[in-house]
Backbone bond lengths (Angstrom), bond angles and torsions (degrees), N, CA, C in turn:
res aa  C-N    CA-C-N  psi(-1)  N-CA   C-N-CA  omega(-1)  CA-C   N-CA-C  phi
1 X - - - 1.447 - - 1.528 108.06 -
2 X 1.310 115.00 135.81 1.459 120.45 -176.10 1.528 111.21 -107.31
3 X 1.322 114.98 145.71 1.467 121.81 177.89 1.520 109.82 -79.79
4 X 1.325 115.49 127.14 1.462 122.34 172.74 1.519 107.05 -125.80
5 X 1.316 116.36 118.68 1.463 120.70 -176.92 1.526 111.85 -57.92
6 X 1.336 117.27 -41.13 1.468 119.81 -178.54 1.524 111.54 -63.03
7 X 1.338 116.82 -40.80 1.461 119.92 178.49 1.520 110.96 -67.99
8 X 1.308 116.49 -38.65 1.461 120.01 -179.63 1.523 110.22 -66.73
9 X 1.323 116.70 -41.52 1.468 119.96 177.83 1.526 110.41 -61.61
10 X 1.326 116.58 -42.25 1.461 120.54 179.61 1.523 110.91 -63.99
11 X 1.325 116.74 -43.22 1.465 120.92 178.72 1.521 110.91 -59.34
12 X 1.326 116.36 -44.06 1.462 120.90 -179.96 1.526 110.23 -65.91
13 X 1.321 117.51 -41.13 1.464 120.54 180.00 1.524 111.62 -61.62
14 X 1.316 116.82 -30.70 1.465 121.52 -177.08 1.529 113.12 -89.57
15 X 1.331 118.18 -1.04 1.455 120.15 -174.44 1.531 111.15 -136.69
16 X 1.306 116.16 112.56 1.472 121.58 -177.49 1.523 112.28 -62.26
17 X 1.317 117.48 -36.34 1.463 120.83 179.85 1.535 110.48 -64.35
18 X 1.330 116.79 -41.11 1.464 120.08 178.50 1.528 111.37 -69.68
19 X 1.323 117.26 -33.75 1.464 120.42 176.24 1.526 109.90 -60.70
20 X 1.315 115.73 -45.13 1.461 120.99 179.51 1.525 110.47 -63.74
21 X 1.321 116.02 -44.84 1.470 120.78 -179.31 1.529 111.05 -63.58
22 X 1.328 117.43 -38.99 1.465 121.77 178.30 1.525 110.30 -60.69
23 X 1.321 116.61 -45.75 1.469 120.73 179.19 1.523 111.02 -62.85
24 X 1.341 116.60 -39.01 1.466 120.62 178.25 1.529 111.09 -62.95
25 X 1.322 116.33 -44.21 1.468 120.81 179.79 1.525 110.46 -63.72
26 X 1.329 116.53 -43.25 1.462 120.46 -179.74 1.528 110.60 -60.51
27 X 1.321 116.15 -43.99 1.461 120.50 -178.18 1.527 111.70 -72.60
28 X 1.321 116.03 -48.34 1.465 121.22 -175.76 1.529 112.68 -61.94
29 X 1.325 116.19 -40.14 1.465 120.37 -175.13 1.528 113.13 -107.00
30 X 1.335 115.86 4.21 1.461 122.22 -179.72 1.529 111.28 51.86
31 X 1.335 114.86 52.99 1.455 121.64 -178.28 1.516 111.40 -108.47
32 X 1.335 115.64 149.50 1.458 120.57 170.42 1.523 107.38 -71.49
33 X 1.326 115.73 161.32 1.456 120.08 -175.29 1.528 112.60 -57.64
34 X 1.320 118.90 -42.01 1.466 120.56 -176.84 1.536 111.18 -61.28
35 X 1.332 117.11 -40.01 1.465 120.35 178.85 1.525 110.97 -73.42
36 X 1.318 116.53 -37.77 1.461 120.77 178.81 1.527 110.67 -65.87
37 X 1.331 117.40 -36.40 1.468 120.90 176.95 1.522 110.43 -60.83
38 X 1.320 116.00 -44.33 1.459 119.65 -179.77 1.529 110.76 -66.16
39 X 1.323 117.36 -39.69 1.465 120.84 176.68 1.527 110.56 -62.90
40 X 1.322 116.23 -41.35 1.462 121.34 178.80 1.524 110.27 -64.18
41 X 1.319 116.07 -40.34 1.470 120.94 176.98 1.530 110.44 -57.25
42 X 1.319 116.19 -48.39 1.459 119.73 -177.08 1.526 112.53 -69.81
43 X 1.323 117.78 -29.43 1.465 119.30 -178.35 1.524 113.69 -88.27
44 X 1.341 118.12 -30.38 1.466 120.09 -172.56 1.531 114.94 -117.29
45 X 1.342 117.76 -12.78 1.464 120.19 -173.76 1.530 112.12 -118.75
46 X 1.313 117.48 -57.57 1.461 122.25 -173.46 1.520 112.38 -63.70
47 X 1.316 114.78 155.25 1.471 122.82 174.29 1.521 113.50 54.17
48 X 1.310 116.19 49.76 1.459 120.51 175.11 1.507 114.83 78.94
49 X 1.321 117.34 21.81 1.455 121.31 179.06 1.523 112.47 -65.17
50 X 1.300 115.32 167.47 1.468 123.22 -176.00 1.526 113.11 -54.78
51 X 1.331 117.27 -33.14 1.462 121.03 -175.16 1.526 113.74 -108.52
52 X 1.325 117.18 16.58 1.461 120.35 -177.32 1.529 111.90 -60.28
53 X 1.307 118.10 -47.18 1.467 119.70 -177.33 1.526 111.52 -66.36
54 X 1.317 117.97 -36.63 1.471 120.84 177.57 1.529 110.44 -65.25
55 X 1.326 116.37 -39.13 1.468 121.47 178.49 1.525 109.69 -65.82
56 X 1.321 117.02 -44.92 1.455 120.30 -179.73 1.521 111.55 -65.55
57 X 1.323 117.94 -32.58 1.453 121.65 179.64 1.530 111.54 -64.31
58 X 1.312 117.82 -25.46 1.461 121.26 178.79 1.518 111.62 -67.35
59 X 1.317 117.70 -18.88 1.458 122.90 -177.43 1.531 112.36 -95.11
60 X 1.327 117.53 -0.41 1.452 120.58 -177.78 1.525 111.31 -73.92
61 X 1.358 116.85 143.61 1.467 119.86 177.19 1.533 110.60 -61.42
62 X 1.312 115.47 145.49 1.458 120.18 177.84 1.507 113.95 87.76
63 X 1.300 117.63 -4.80 1.469 120.76 178.19 1.511 108.59 -88.45
64 X 1.339 117.02 137.71 1.443 122.29 173.87 1.470 112.70 83.69
C-alpha cells in the first residue's frame, strides 16, 4: 500500500478521531502538517492499521 497525501488528507477530513490525533502528533512532535500526516499514516493506516480499509476505500473507482 502506498502513501498518497491527498488520500490521507481526505481520510482525516472525514474522521474526527483522526483530526484530533493529527493535531496531537503535530503538537507533541512539533511537526508541520505534511510530516504529521505521514506519521499518522504509518501509525494508524499502514500495515493493517485501524484505518487501512477506510484509506483503501478512497482509491476505489466511482468514489468522489
